[in-house]
PyMOL CGO cylinders between C-alpha atoms (Angstrom):
from pymol import cmd
from pymol.cgo import CYLINDER

trace = [
    CYLINDER, 116.17, -21.67, 10.86, 118.16, -19.69, 13.35, 0.3, 1, 1, 1, 1, 1, 1,
    CYLINDER, 118.16, -19.69, 13.35, 121.43, -18.01, 12.50, 0.3, 1, 1, 1, 1, 1, 1,
    CYLINDER, 121.43, -18.01, 12.50, 123.48, -20.38, 14.62, 0.3, 1, 1, 1, 1, 1, 1,
    CYLINDER, 123.48, -20.38, 14.62, 122.11, -23.32, 12.75, 0.3, 1, 1, 1, 1, 1, 1,
    CYLINDER, 122.11, -23.32, 12.75, 122.94, -21.69, 9.48, 0.3, 1, 1, 1, 1, 1, 1,
    CYLINDER, 122.94, -21.69, 9.48, 126.57, -21.10, 10.63, 0.3, 1, 1, 1, 1, 1, 1,
    CYLINDER, 126.57, -21.10, 10.63, 126.89, -24.70, 11.64, 0.3, 1, 1, 1, 1, 1, 1,
    CYLINDER, 126.89, -24.70, 11.64, 125.58, -25.82, 8.35, 0.3, 1, 1, 1, 1, 1, 1,
    CYLINDER, 125.58, -25.82, 8.35, 128.10, -23.59, 6.57, 0.3, 1, 1, 1, 1, 1, 1,
    CYLINDER, 128.10, -23.59, 6.57, 130.97, -24.96, 8.65, 0.3, 1, 1, 1, 1, 1, 1,
    CYLINDER, 130.97, -24.96, 8.65, 129.98, -28.50, 7.97, 0.3, 1, 1, 1, 1, 1, 1,
    CYLINDER, 129.98, -28.50, 7.97, 129.73, -27.88, 4.28, 0.3, 1, 1, 1, 1, 1, 1,
    CYLINDER, 129.73, -27.88, 4.28, 132.56, -28.70, 1.91, 0.3, 1, 1, 1, 1, 1, 1,
    CYLINDER, 132.56, -28.70, 1.91, 135.40, -26.05, 1.82, 0.3, 1, 1, 1, 1, 1, 1,
    CYLINDER, 135.40, -26.05, 1.82, 134.92, -23.54, -0.82, 0.3, 1, 1, 1, 1, 1, 1,
    CYLINDER, 134.92, -23.54, -0.82, 137.77, -22.97, -3.22, 0.3, 1, 1, 1, 1, 1, 1,
    CYLINDER, 137.77, -22.97, -3.22, 140.16, -20.19, -2.39, 0.3, 1, 1, 1, 1, 1, 1,
    CYLINDER, 140.16, -20.19, -2.39, 139.48, -18.55, -5.63, 0.3, 1, 1, 1, 1, 1, 1,
    CYLINDER, 139.48, -18.55, -5.63, 135.89, -17.76, -4.62, 0.3, 1, 1, 1, 1, 1, 1,
    CYLINDER, 135.89, -17.76, -4.62, 135.40, -14.44, -2.94, 0.3, 1, 1, 1, 1, 1, 1,
    CYLINDER, 135.40, -14.44, -2.94, 134.58, -14.63, 0.72, 0.3, 1, 1, 1, 1, 1, 1,
    CYLINDER, 134.58, -14.63, 0.72, 130.94, -14.24, 1.65, 0.3, 1, 1, 1, 1, 1, 1,
    CYLINDER, 130.94, -14.24, 1.65, 130.26, -11.57, 4.15, 0.3, 1, 1, 1, 1, 1, 1,
    CYLINDER, 130.26, -11.57, 4.15, 127.17, -12.19, 6.22, 0.3, 1, 1, 1, 1, 1, 1,
    CYLINDER, 127.17, -12.19, 6.22, 125.27, -9.28, 7.60, 0.3, 1, 1, 1, 1, 1, 1,
    CYLINDER, 125.27, -9.28, 7.60, 125.30, -8.86, 11.33, 0.3, 1, 1, 1, 1, 1, 1,
    CYLINDER, 125.30, -8.86, 11.33, 121.84, -9.55, 12.71, 0.3, 1, 1, 1, 1, 1, 1,
    CYLINDER, 121.84, -9.55, 12.71, 120.57, -8.32, 16.02, 0.3, 1, 1, 1, 1, 1, 1,
    CYLINDER, 120.57, -8.32, 16.02, 120.29, -10.79, 18.84, 0.3, 1, 1, 1, 1, 1, 1,
    CYLINDER, 120.29, -10.79, 18.84, 116.85, -12.34, 18.97, 0.3, 1, 1, 1, 1, 1, 1,
    CYLINDER, 116.85, -12.34, 18.97, 115.56, -13.91, 22.10, 0.3, 1, 1, 1, 1, 1, 1,
    CYLINDER, 115.56, -13.91, 22.10, 114.85, -17.56, 21.71, 0.3, 1, 1, 1, 1, 1, 1,
    CYLINDER, 114.85, -17.56, 21.71, 111.16, -18.27, 21.28, 0.3, 1, 1, 1, 1, 1, 1,
    CYLINDER, 111.16, -18.27, 21.28, 109.28, -19.28, 24.36, 0.3, 1, 1, 1, 1, 1, 1,
    CYLINDER, 109.28, -19.28, 24.36, 108.29, -22.87, 24.52, 0.3, 1, 1, 1, 1, 1, 1,
    CYLINDER, 108.29, -22.87, 24.52, 104.83, -23.48, 23.08, 0.3, 1, 1, 1, 1, 1, 1,
    CYLINDER, 104.83, -23.48, 23.08, 102.14, -23.73, 25.71, 0.3, 1, 1, 1, 1, 1, 1,
    CYLINDER, 102.14, -23.73, 25.71, 100.57, -27.11, 26.08, 0.3, 1, 1, 1, 1, 1, 1,
    CYLINDER, 100.57, -27.11, 26.08, 97.08, -27.22, 24.60, 0.3, 1, 1, 1, 1, 1, 1,
    CYLINDER, 97.08, -27.22, 24.60, 94.44, -26.76, 27.23, 0.3, 1, 1, 1, 1, 1, 1,
    CYLINDER, 94.44, -26.76, 27.23, 92.24, -29.80, 27.45, 0.3, 1, 1, 1, 1, 1, 1,
    CYLINDER, 92.24, -29.80, 27.45, 88.65, -28.82, 26.71, 0.3, 1, 1, 1, 1, 1, 1,
    CYLINDER, 88.65, -28.82, 26.71, 86.04, -30.30, 28.98, 0.3, 1, 1, 1, 1, 1, 1,
    CYLINDER, 86.04, -30.30, 28.98, 83.86, -33.13, 27.69, 0.3, 1, 1, 1, 1, 1, 1,
    CYLINDER, 83.86, -33.13, 27.69, 80.85, -30.92, 28.00, 0.3, 1, 1, 1, 1, 1, 1,
    CYLINDER, 80.85, -30.92, 28.00, 82.18, -28.57, 25.36, 0.3, 1, 1, 1, 1, 1, 1,
    CYLINDER, 82.18, -28.57, 25.36, 82.68, -31.52, 22.98, 0.3, 1, 1, 1, 1, 1, 1,
    CYLINDER, 82.68, -31.52, 22.98, 79.14, -32.78, 23.63, 0.3, 1, 1, 1, 1, 1, 1,
    CYLINDER, 79.14, -32.78, 23.63, 77.58, -29.33, 23.13, 0.3, 1, 1, 1, 1, 1, 1,
    CYLINDER, 77.58, -29.33, 23.13, 77.31, -29.59, 19.31, 0.3, 1, 1, 1, 1, 1, 1,
    CYLINDER, 77.31, -29.59, 19.31, 75.75, -33.00, 19.66, 0.3, 1, 1, 1, 1, 1, 1,
    CYLINDER, 75.75, -33.00, 19.66, 73.25, -31.65, 22.16, 0.3, 1, 1, 1, 1, 1, 1,
    CYLINDER, 73.25, -31.65, 22.16, 72.42, -28.75, 19.87, 0.3, 1, 1, 1, 1, 1, 1,
    CYLINDER, 72.42, -28.75, 19.87, 71.93, -31.15, 16.97, 0.3, 1, 1, 1, 1, 1, 1,
    CYLINDER, 71.93, -31.15, 16.97, 69.79, -33.33, 19.21, 0.3, 1, 1, 1, 1, 1, 1,
    CYLINDER, 69.79, -33.33, 19.21, 67.72, -30.29, 20.17, 0.3, 1, 1, 1, 1, 1, 1,
    CYLINDER, 67.72, -30.29, 20.17, 67.25, -29.41, 16.52, 0.3, 1, 1, 1, 1, 1, 1,
    CYLINDER, 67.25, -29.41, 16.52, 66.30, -33.00, 15.68, 0.3, 1, 1, 1, 1, 1, 1,
    CYLINDER, 66.30, -33.00, 15.68, 63.95, -33.32, 18.66, 0.3, 1, 1, 1, 1, 1, 1,
    CYLINDER, 63.95, -33.32, 18.66, 60.92, -31.72, 16.92, 0.3, 1, 1, 1, 1, 1, 1,
    CYLINDER, 60.92, -31.72, 16.92, 61.49, -33.93, 13.91, 0.3, 1, 1, 1, 1, 1, 1,
    CYLINDER, 61.49, -33.93, 13.91, 61.65, -37.01, 16.13, 0.3, 1, 1, 1, 1, 1, 1,
    CYLINDER, 61.65, -37.01, 16.13, 58.48, -35.92, 17.96, 0.3, 1, 1, 1, 1, 1, 1,
    CYLINDER, 58.48, -35.92, 17.96, 56.74, -35.34, 14.64, 0.3, 1, 1, 1, 1, 1, 1,
    CYLINDER, 56.74, -35.34, 14.64, 57.96, -38.73, 13.43, 0.3, 1, 1, 1, 1, 1, 1,
    CYLINDER, 57.96, -38.73, 13.43, 56.59, -40.36, 16.60, 0.3, 1, 1, 1, 1, 1, 1,
    CYLINDER, 56.59, -40.36, 16.60, 53.25, -38.63, 16.08, 0.3, 1, 1, 1, 1, 1, 1,
    CYLINDER, 53.25, -38.63, 16.08, 53.20, -39.60, 12.41, 0.3, 1, 1, 1, 1, 1, 1,
    CYLINDER, 53.20, -39.60, 12.41, 54.19, -43.21, 13.13, 0.3, 1, 1, 1, 1, 1, 1,
    CYLINDER, 54.19, -43.21, 13.13, 50.60, -44.39, 13.86, 0.3, 1, 1, 1, 1, 1, 1,
    CYLINDER, 50.60, -44.39, 13.86, 49.37, -42.57, 10.77, 0.3, 1, 1, 1, 1, 1, 1,
    CYLINDER, 49.37, -42.57, 10.77, 52.06, -44.25, 8.67, 0.3, 1, 1, 1, 1, 1, 1,
    CYLINDER, 52.06, -44.25, 8.67, 51.13, -47.65, 10.14, 0.3, 1, 1, 1, 1, 1, 1,
    CYLINDER, 51.13, -47.65, 10.14, 47.45, -46.97, 9.45, 0.3, 1, 1, 1, 1, 1, 1,
    CYLINDER, 47.45, -46.97, 9.45, 48.34, -45.84, 5.93, 0.3, 1, 1, 1, 1, 1, 1,
    CYLINDER, 48.34, -45.84, 5.93, 50.24, -49.08, 5.36, 0.3, 1, 1, 1, 1, 1, 1,
    CYLINDER, 50.24, -49.08, 5.36, 47.27, -51.07, 6.62, 0.3, 1, 1, 1, 1, 1, 1,
    CYLINDER, 47.27, -51.07, 6.62, 44.89, -49.01, 4.53, 0.3, 1, 1, 1, 1, 1, 1,
    CYLINDER, 44.89, -49.01, 4.53, 47.01, -49.31, 1.38, 0.3, 1, 1, 1, 1, 1, 1,
    CYLINDER, 47.01, -49.31, 1.38, 45.37, -52.59, 0.25, 0.3, 1, 1, 1, 1, 1, 1,
    CYLINDER, 45.37, -52.59, 0.25, 41.94, -51.08, 0.90, 0.3, 1, 1, 1, 1, 1, 1,
    CYLINDER, 41.94, -51.08, 0.90, 42.86, -48.02, -1.14, 0.3, 1, 1, 1, 1, 1, 1,
    CYLINDER, 42.86, -48.02, -1.14, 44.07, -50.23, -3.97, 0.3, 1, 1, 1, 1, 1, 1,
    CYLINDER, 44.07, -50.23, -3.97, 40.84, -52.22, -3.82, 0.3, 1, 1, 1, 1, 1, 1,
    CYLINDER, 40.84, -52.22, -3.82, 38.87, -48.96, -3.75, 0.3, 1, 1, 1, 1, 1, 1,
    CYLINDER, 38.87, -48.96, -3.75, 40.72, -47.77, -6.86, 0.3, 1, 1, 1, 1, 1, 1,
    CYLINDER, 40.72, -47.77, -6.86, 39.87, -51.02, -8.61, 0.3, 1, 1, 1, 1, 1, 1,
    CYLINDER, 39.87, -51.02, -8.61, 36.25, -50.76, -7.48, 0.3, 1, 1, 1, 1, 1, 1,
    CYLINDER, 36.25, -50.76, -7.48, 35.98, -47.08, -8.48, 0.3, 1, 1, 1, 1, 1, 1,
    CYLINDER, 35.98, -47.08, -8.48, 34.67, -47.81, -12.03, 0.3, 1, 1, 1, 1, 1, 1,
    CYLINDER, 34.67, -47.81, -12.03, 32.06, -50.19, -10.63, 0.3, 1, 1, 1, 1, 1, 1,
    CYLINDER, 32.06, -50.19, -10.63, 31.03, -47.58, -8.08, 0.3, 1, 1, 1, 1, 1, 1,
    CYLINDER, 31.03, -47.58, -8.08, 30.71, -44.99, -10.83, 0.3, 1, 1, 1, 1, 1, 1,
    CYLINDER, 30.71, -44.99, -10.83, 28.47, -47.31, -12.83, 0.3, 1, 1, 1, 1, 1, 1,
    CYLINDER, 28.47, -47.31, -12.83, 26.43, -48.10, -9.72, 0.3, 1, 1, 1, 1, 1, 1,
    CYLINDER, 26.43, -48.10, -9.72, 26.07, -44.38, -8.98, 0.3, 1, 1, 1, 1, 1, 1,
    CYLINDER, 26.07, -44.38, -8.98, 24.80, -43.75, -12.51, 0.3, 1, 1, 1, 1, 1, 1,
    CYLINDER, 24.80, -43.75, -12.51, 22.32, -46.57, -12.19, 0.3, 1, 1, 1, 1, 1, 1,
    CYLINDER, 22.32, -46.57, -12.19, 21.23, -45.45, -8.72, 0.3, 1, 1, 1, 1, 1, 1,
    CYLINDER, 21.23, -45.45, -8.72, 20.91, -41.79, -9.77, 0.3, 1, 1, 1, 1, 1, 1,
    CYLINDER, 20.91, -41.79, -9.77, 17.26, -42.14, -10.97, 0.3, 1, 1, 1, 1, 1, 1,
    CYLINDER, 17.26, -42.14, -10.97, 16.35, -43.96, -7.76, 0.3, 1, 1, 1, 1, 1, 1,
    CYLINDER, 16.35, -43.96, -7.76, 17.96, -41.20, -5.70, 0.3, 1, 1, 1, 1, 1, 1,
    CYLINDER, 17.96, -41.20, -5.70, 16.08, -38.57, -7.69, 0.3, 1, 1, 1, 1, 1, 1,
    CYLINDER, 16.08, -38.57, -7.69, 12.83, -40.47, -7.13, 0.3, 1, 1, 1, 1, 1, 1,
    CYLINDER, 12.83, -40.47, -7.13, 13.66, -40.75, -3.45, 0.3, 1, 1, 1, 1, 1, 1,
    CYLINDER, 13.66, -40.75, -3.45, 14.27, -37.00, -3.28, 0.3, 1, 1, 1, 1, 1, 1,
    CYLINDER, 14.27, -37.00, -3.28, 10.93, -36.37, -4.97, 0.3, 1, 1, 1, 1, 1, 1,
    CYLINDER, 10.93, -36.37, -4.97, 9.22, -38.80, -2.60, 0.3, 1, 1, 1, 1, 1, 1,
    CYLINDER, 9.22, -38.80, -2.60, 10.92, -37.28, 0.45, 0.3, 1, 1, 1, 1, 1, 1,
    CYLINDER, 10.92, -37.28, 0.45, 8.22, -34.58, 0.98, 0.3, 1, 1, 1, 1, 1, 1,
    CYLINDER, 8.22, -34.58, 0.98, 5.53, -37.24, 0.74, 0.3, 1, 1, 1, 1, 1, 1,
    CYLINDER, 5.53, -37.24, 0.74, 7.37, -39.38, 3.27, 0.3, 1, 1, 1, 1, 1, 1,
    CYLINDER, 7.37, -39.38, 3.27, 7.73, -36.39, 5.57, 0.3, 1, 1, 1, 1, 1, 1,
    CYLINDER, 7.73, -36.39, 5.57, 4.02, -35.66, 5.21, 0.3, 1, 1, 1, 1, 1, 1,
    CYLINDER, 4.02, -35.66, 5.21, 3.27, -39.34, 5.90, 0.3, 1, 1, 1, 1, 1, 1,
    CYLINDER, 3.27, -39.34, 5.90, 5.44, -39.19, 9.03, 0.3, 1, 1, 1, 1, 1, 1,
    CYLINDER, 5.44, -39.19, 9.03, 3.62, -36.08, 10.18, 0.3, 1, 1, 1, 1, 1, 1,
    CYLINDER, 3.62, -36.08, 10.18, 0.28, -37.73, 9.46, 0.3, 1, 1, 1, 1, 1, 1,
    CYLINDER, 0.28, -37.73, 9.46, 1.35, -40.97, 11.16, 0.3, 1, 1, 1, 1, 1, 1,
    CYLINDER, 1.35, -40.97, 11.16, 0.24, -39.82, 14.67, 0.3, 1, 1, 1, 1, 1, 1,
    CYLINDER, 0.24, -39.82, 14.67, -3.14, -38.81, 13.28, 0.3, 1, 1, 1, 1, 1, 1,
    CYLINDER, -3.14, -38.81, 13.28, -3.45, -42.17, 11.55, 0.3, 1, 1, 1, 1, 1, 1,
    CYLINDER, -3.45, -42.17, 11.55, -2.49, -43.91, 14.78, 0.3, 1, 1, 1, 1, 1, 1,
    CYLINDER, -2.49, -43.91, 14.78, -5.22, -41.96, 16.61, 0.3, 1, 1, 1, 1, 1, 1,
    CYLINDER, -5.22, -41.96, 16.61, -7.71, -42.89, 13.91, 0.3, 1, 1, 1, 1, 1, 1,
    CYLINDER, -7.71, -42.89, 13.91, -6.68, -46.54, 14.09, 0.3, 1, 1, 1, 1, 1, 1,
    CYLINDER, -6.68, -46.54, 14.09, -7.03, -46.48, 17.87, 0.3, 1, 1, 1, 1, 1, 1,
    CYLINDER, -7.03, -46.48, 17.87, -10.48, -44.90, 17.51, 0.3, 1, 1, 1, 1, 1, 1,
    CYLINDER, -10.48, -44.90, 17.51, -11.47, -47.53, 14.94, 0.3, 1, 1, 1, 1, 1, 1,
    CYLINDER, -11.47, -47.53, 14.94, -10.25, -50.31, 17.23, 0.3, 1, 1, 1, 1, 1, 1,
    CYLINDER, -10.25, -50.31, 17.23, -12.22, -48.83, 20.12, 0.3, 1, 1, 1, 1, 1, 1,
    CYLINDER, -12.22, -48.83, 20.12, -15.31, -48.62, 17.92, 0.3, 1, 1, 1, 1, 1, 1,
    CYLINDER, -15.31, -48.62, 17.92, -14.78, -52.21, 16.80, 0.3, 1, 1, 1, 1, 1, 1,
    CYLINDER, -14.78, -52.21, 16.80, -14.39, -53.36, 20.40, 0.3, 1, 1, 1, 1, 1, 1,
    CYLINDER, -14.39, -53.36, 20.40, -17.57, -51.59, 21.45, 0.3, 1, 1, 1, 1, 1, 1,
    CYLINDER, -17.57, -51.59, 21.45, -19.35, -52.98, 18.40, 0.3, 1, 1, 1, 1, 1, 1,
    CYLINDER, -19.35, -52.98, 18.40, -18.09, -56.46, 19.27, 0.3, 1, 1, 1, 1, 1, 1,
    CYLINDER, -18.09, -56.46, 19.27, -19.41, -56.02, 22.79, 0.3, 1, 1, 1, 1, 1, 1,
    CYLINDER, -19.41, -56.02, 22.79, -22.75, -54.74, 21.54, 0.3, 1, 1, 1, 1, 1, 1,
    CYLINDER, -22.75, -54.74, 21.54, -22.97, -57.35, 18.77, 0.3, 1, 1, 1, 1, 1, 1,
    CYLINDER, -22.97, -57.35, 18.77, -24.36, -60.22, 20.91, 0.3, 1, 1, 1, 1, 1, 1,
    CYLINDER, -24.36, -60.22, 20.91, -27.13, -57.99, 22.29, 0.3, 1, 1, 1, 1, 1, 1,
    CYLINDER, -27.13, -57.99, 22.29, -27.93, -56.72, 18.80, 0.3, 1, 1, 1, 1, 1, 1,
    CYLINDER, -27.93, -56.72, 18.80, -28.02, -60.27, 17.46, 0.3, 1, 1, 1, 1, 1, 1,
    CYLINDER, -28.02, -60.27, 17.46, -30.35, -61.36, 20.23, 0.3, 1, 1, 1, 1, 1, 1,
    CYLINDER, -30.35, -61.36, 20.23, -32.64, -58.37, 19.57, 0.3, 1, 1, 1, 1, 1, 1,
    CYLINDER, -32.64, -58.37, 19.57, -32.56, -59.09, 15.86, 0.3, 1, 1, 1, 1, 1, 1,
    CYLINDER, -32.56, -59.09, 15.86, -33.49, -62.72, 16.51, 0.3, 1, 1, 1, 1, 1, 1,
    CYLINDER, -33.49, -62.72, 16.51, -36.38, -61.64, 18.72, 0.3, 1, 1, 1, 1, 1, 1,
    CYLINDER, -36.38, -61.64, 18.72, -37.61, -59.18, 16.09, 0.3, 1, 1, 1, 1, 1, 1,
    CYLINDER, -37.61, -59.18, 16.09, -36.91, -61.46, 13.17, 0.3, 1, 1, 1, 1, 1, 1,
    CYLINDER, -36.91, -61.46, 13.17, -38.76, -64.50, 14.61, 0.3, 1, 1, 1, 1, 1, 1,
    CYLINDER, -38.76, -64.50, 14.61, -42.31, -63.12, 14.21, 0.3, 1, 1, 1, 1, 1, 1,
    CYLINDER, -42.31, -63.12, 14.21, -41.33, -61.39, 11.04, 0.3, 1, 1, 1, 1, 1, 1,
    CYLINDER, -41.33, -61.39, 11.04, -40.06, -64.68, 9.65, 0.3, 1, 1, 1, 1, 1, 1,
    CYLINDER, -40.06, -64.68, 9.65, -43.30, -66.40, 10.64, 0.3, 1, 1, 1, 1, 1, 1,
    CYLINDER, -43.30, -66.40, 10.64, -45.34, -63.68, 8.97, 0.3, 1, 1, 1, 1, 1, 1,
    CYLINDER, -45.34, -63.68, 8.97, -43.09, -63.90, 5.95, 0.3, 1, 1, 1, 1, 1, 1,
    CYLINDER, -43.09, -63.90, 5.95, -43.61, -67.64, 5.77, 0.3, 1, 1, 1, 1, 1, 1,
    CYLINDER, -43.61, -67.64, 5.77, -47.41, -67.22, 5.96, 0.3, 1, 1, 1, 1, 1, 1,
    CYLINDER, -47.41, -67.22, 5.96, -47.26, -64.53, 3.33, 0.3, 1, 1, 1, 1, 1, 1,
    CYLINDER, -47.26, -64.53, 3.33, -45.11, -66.77, 1.17, 0.3, 1, 1, 1, 1, 1, 1,
    CYLINDER, -45.11, -66.77, 1.17, -47.64, -69.58, 1.51, 0.3, 1, 1, 1, 1, 1, 1,
    CYLINDER, -47.64, -69.58, 1.51, -50.54, -67.26, 0.59, 0.3, 1, 1, 1, 1, 1, 1,
    CYLINDER, -50.54, -67.26, 0.59, -48.59, -65.83, -2.31, 0.3, 1, 1, 1, 1, 1, 1,
    CYLINDER, -48.59, -65.83, -2.31, -47.68, -69.31, -3.50, 0.3, 1, 1, 1, 1, 1, 1,
    CYLINDER, -47.68, -69.31, -3.50, -51.34, -70.28, -3.36, 0.3, 1, 1, 1, 1, 1, 1,
    CYLINDER, -51.34, -70.28, -3.36, -52.26, -67.15, -5.27, 0.3, 1, 1, 1, 1, 1, 1,
    CYLINDER, -52.26, -67.15, -5.27, -49.65, -67.86, -7.90, 0.3, 1, 1, 1, 1, 1, 1,
    CYLINDER, -49.65, -67.86, -7.90, -50.89, -71.45, -8.15, 0.3, 1, 1, 1, 1, 1, 1,
    CYLINDER, -50.89, -71.45, -8.15, -54.47, -70.26, -8.50, 0.3, 1, 1, 1, 1, 1, 1,
    CYLINDER, -54.47, -70.26, -8.50, -53.37, -67.75, -11.12, 0.3, 1, 1, 1, 1, 1, 1,
    CYLINDER, -53.37, -67.75, -11.12, -51.59, -70.48, -13.00, 0.3, 1, 1, 1, 1, 1, 1,
    CYLINDER, -51.59, -70.48, -13.00, -54.65, -72.76, -12.68, 0.3, 1, 1, 1, 1, 1, 1,
    CYLINDER, -54.65, -72.76, -12.68, -57.13, -69.99, -13.67, 0.3, 1, 1, 1, 1, 1, 1,
    CYLINDER, -57.13, -69.99, -13.67, -56.81, -70.58, -17.44, 0.3, 1, 1, 1, 1, 1, 1,
    CYLINDER, -56.81, -70.58, -17.44, -57.37, -74.30, -16.93, 0.3, 1, 1, 1, 1, 1, 1,
    CYLINDER, -57.37, -74.30, -16.93, -60.39, -73.59, -14.76, 0.3, 1, 1, 1, 1, 1, 1,
    CYLINDER, -60.39, -73.59, -14.76, -61.76, -71.17, -17.35, 0.3, 1, 1, 1, 1, 1, 1,
    CYLINDER, -61.76, -71.17, -17.35, -61.26, -73.79, -20.07, 0.3, 1, 1, 1, 1, 1, 1,
    CYLINDER, -61.26, -73.79, -20.07, -63.02, -76.37, -17.91, 0.3, 1, 1, 1, 1, 1, 1,
    CYLINDER, -63.02, -76.37, -17.91, -65.86, -73.92, -17.31, 0.3, 1, 1, 1, 1, 1, 1,
    CYLINDER, -65.86, -73.92, -17.31, -66.16, -73.22, -21.03, 0.3, 1, 1, 1, 1, 1, 1,
    CYLINDER, -66.16, -73.22, -21.03, -66.18, -76.90, -21.86, 0.3, 1, 1, 1, 1, 1, 1,
    CYLINDER, -66.18, -76.90, -21.86, -68.75, -77.52, -19.12, 0.3, 1, 1, 1, 1, 1, 1,
    CYLINDER, -68.75, -77.52, -19.12, -70.97, -74.75, -20.46, 0.3, 1, 1, 1, 1, 1, 1,
    CYLINDER, -70.97, -74.75, -20.46, -70.62, -76.14, -23.94, 0.3, 1, 1, 1, 1, 1, 1,
    CYLINDER, -70.62, -76.14, -23.94, -71.53, -79.57, -22.66, 0.3, 1, 1, 1, 1, 1, 1,
    CYLINDER, -71.53, -79.57, -22.66, -74.54, -78.14, -20.85, 0.3, 1, 1, 1, 1, 1, 1,
    CYLINDER, -74.54, -78.14, -20.85, -75.67, -76.32, -24.00, 0.3, 1, 1, 1, 1, 1, 1,
    CYLINDER, -75.67, -76.32, -24.00, -75.25, -79.48, -25.98, 0.3, 1, 1, 1, 1, 1, 1,
    CYLINDER, -75.25, -79.48, -25.98, -77.28, -81.39, -23.40, 0.3, 1, 1, 1, 1, 1, 1,
    CYLINDER, -77.28, -81.39, -23.40, -80.06, -78.82, -23.46, 0.3, 1, 1, 1, 1, 1, 1,
    CYLINDER, -80.06, -78.82, -23.46, -80.01, -78.84, -27.24, 0.3, 1, 1, 1, 1, 1, 1,
    CYLINDER, -80.01, -78.84, -27.24, -80.31, -82.59, -27.25, 0.3, 1, 1, 1, 1, 1, 1,
    CYLINDER, -80.31, -82.59, -27.25, -83.12, -82.40, -24.78, 0.3, 1, 1, 1, 1, 1, 1,
    CYLINDER, -83.12, -82.40, -24.78, -84.96, -79.81, -26.90, 0.3, 1, 1, 1, 1, 1, 1,
    CYLINDER, -84.96, -79.81, -26.90, -84.53, -81.87, -30.05, 0.3, 1, 1, 1, 1, 1, 1,
    CYLINDER, -84.53, -81.87, -30.05, -85.70, -84.96, -28.22, 0.3, 1, 1, 1, 1, 1, 1,
    CYLINDER, -85.70, -84.96, -28.22, -88.79, -83.15, -26.96, 0.3, 1, 1, 1, 1, 1, 1,
    CYLINDER, -88.79, -83.15, -26.96, -89.47, -81.82, -30.45, 0.3, 1, 1, 1, 1, 1, 1,
    CYLINDER, -89.47, -81.82, -30.45, -89.21, -85.29, -31.87, 0.3, 1, 1, 1, 1, 1, 1,
    CYLINDER, -89.21, -85.29, -31.87, -91.51, -86.63, -29.21, 0.3, 1, 1, 1, 1, 1, 1,
    CYLINDER, -91.51, -86.63, -29.21, -94.06, -83.92, -29.90, 0.3, 1, 1, 1, 1, 1, 1,
    CYLINDER, -94.06, -83.92, -29.90, -93.82, -84.63, -33.60, 0.3, 1, 1, 1, 1, 1, 1,
    CYLINDER, -93.82, -84.63, -33.60, -94.34, -88.33, -33.01, 0.3, 1, 1, 1, 1, 1, 1,
    CYLINDER, -94.34, -88.33, -33.01, -97.29, -87.64, -30.76, 0.3, 1, 1, 1, 1, 1, 1,
    CYLINDER, -97.29, -87.64, -30.76, -98.82, -85.25, -33.30, 0.3, 1, 1, 1, 1, 1, 1,
    CYLINDER, -98.82, -85.25, -33.30, -98.58, -87.65, -36.23, 0.3, 1, 1, 1, 1, 1, 1,
    CYLINDER, -98.58, -87.65, -36.23, -101.42, -90.01, -35.18, 0.3, 1, 1, 1, 1, 1, 1,
    CYLINDER, -101.42, -90.01, -35.18, -103.71, -87.07, -34.45, 0.3, 1, 1, 1, 1, 1, 1,
    CYLINDER, -103.71, -87.07, -34.45, -102.92, -85.62, -37.85, 0.3, 1, 1, 1, 1, 1, 1,
    CYLINDER, -102.92, -85.62, -37.85, -103.53, -88.96, -39.46, 0.3, 1, 1, 1, 1, 1, 1,
    CYLINDER, -103.53, -88.96, -39.46, -106.88, -89.30, -37.65, 0.3, 1, 1, 1, 1, 1, 1,
    CYLINDER, -106.88, -89.30, -37.65, -107.88, -85.78, -38.63, 0.3, 1, 1, 1, 1, 1, 1,
    CYLINDER, -107.88, -85.78, -38.63, -106.93, -86.51, -42.24, 0.3, 1, 1, 1, 1, 1, 1,
    CYLINDER, -106.93, -86.51, -42.24, -108.93, -89.63, -42.25, 0.3, 1, 1, 1, 1, 1, 1,
    CYLINDER, -108.93, -89.63, -42.25, -111.92, -87.78, -40.85, 0.3, 1, 1, 1, 1, 1, 1,
    CYLINDER, -111.92, -87.78, -40.85, -111.59, -85.06, -43.43, 0.3, 1, 1, 1, 1, 1, 1,
    CYLINDER, -111.59, -85.06, -43.43, -111.32, -87.61, -46.21, 0.3, 1, 1, 1, 1, 1, 1,
    CYLINDER, -111.32, -87.61, -46.21, -114.41, -89.32, -44.99, 0.3, 1, 1, 1, 1, 1, 1,
    CYLINDER, -114.41, -89.32, -44.99, -116.31, -86.11, -45.00, 0.3, 1, 1, 1, 1, 1, 1,
    CYLINDER, -116.31, -86.11, -45.00, -115.23, -85.36, -48.48, 0.3, 1, 1, 1, 1, 1, 1,
    CYLINDER, -115.23, -85.36, -48.48, -116.50, -88.66, -49.59, 0.3, 1, 1, 1, 1, 1, 1,
]
cmd.load_cgo(trace, "trace")
């Protein structure tokens, strides 16, 4: 408060009793009244927007990163069910891996053989092509060979047939030889028997013819004796 205001307040106050001692105020030097306060200078709108722009500049990289990450987030959301299914299927996959481990080991062992087979495949193809060519040439030559064989076989077959006939006759004669020998033996026996009969018959005839002569001679001798 200024001094003048204080004096006015004192004058307006209730009168102090006369018994109270008078109050002596010190004399103050004259003070110039304060200058009226200057009106606040209106700041431009740009200065108000500057902090916002700075904040926007700071947030710009974050926004750009968020924009870049947005597709990844969307893909992650889409892939979330697949990941959950993969987690559920993980034990089954582990079991399948264990079961497939021997097959994989066998496949690794067989890999060198397969590689060797692949390397040898061109050679095999060449061999197959050569075999096919040989077969084709053989098929072409086959009719001529067959015809030549027929020509050569025809007389050979005829000779073979004749030989077979001769051999069959020989075998038949061999089989019949014992029978023929038996027949010959029996025939010889019959002939011997016939000759024996003839000799006995001739002996008997000679005996018969000799009996009358003997009788006559006996009679003559008996007559002489008499």
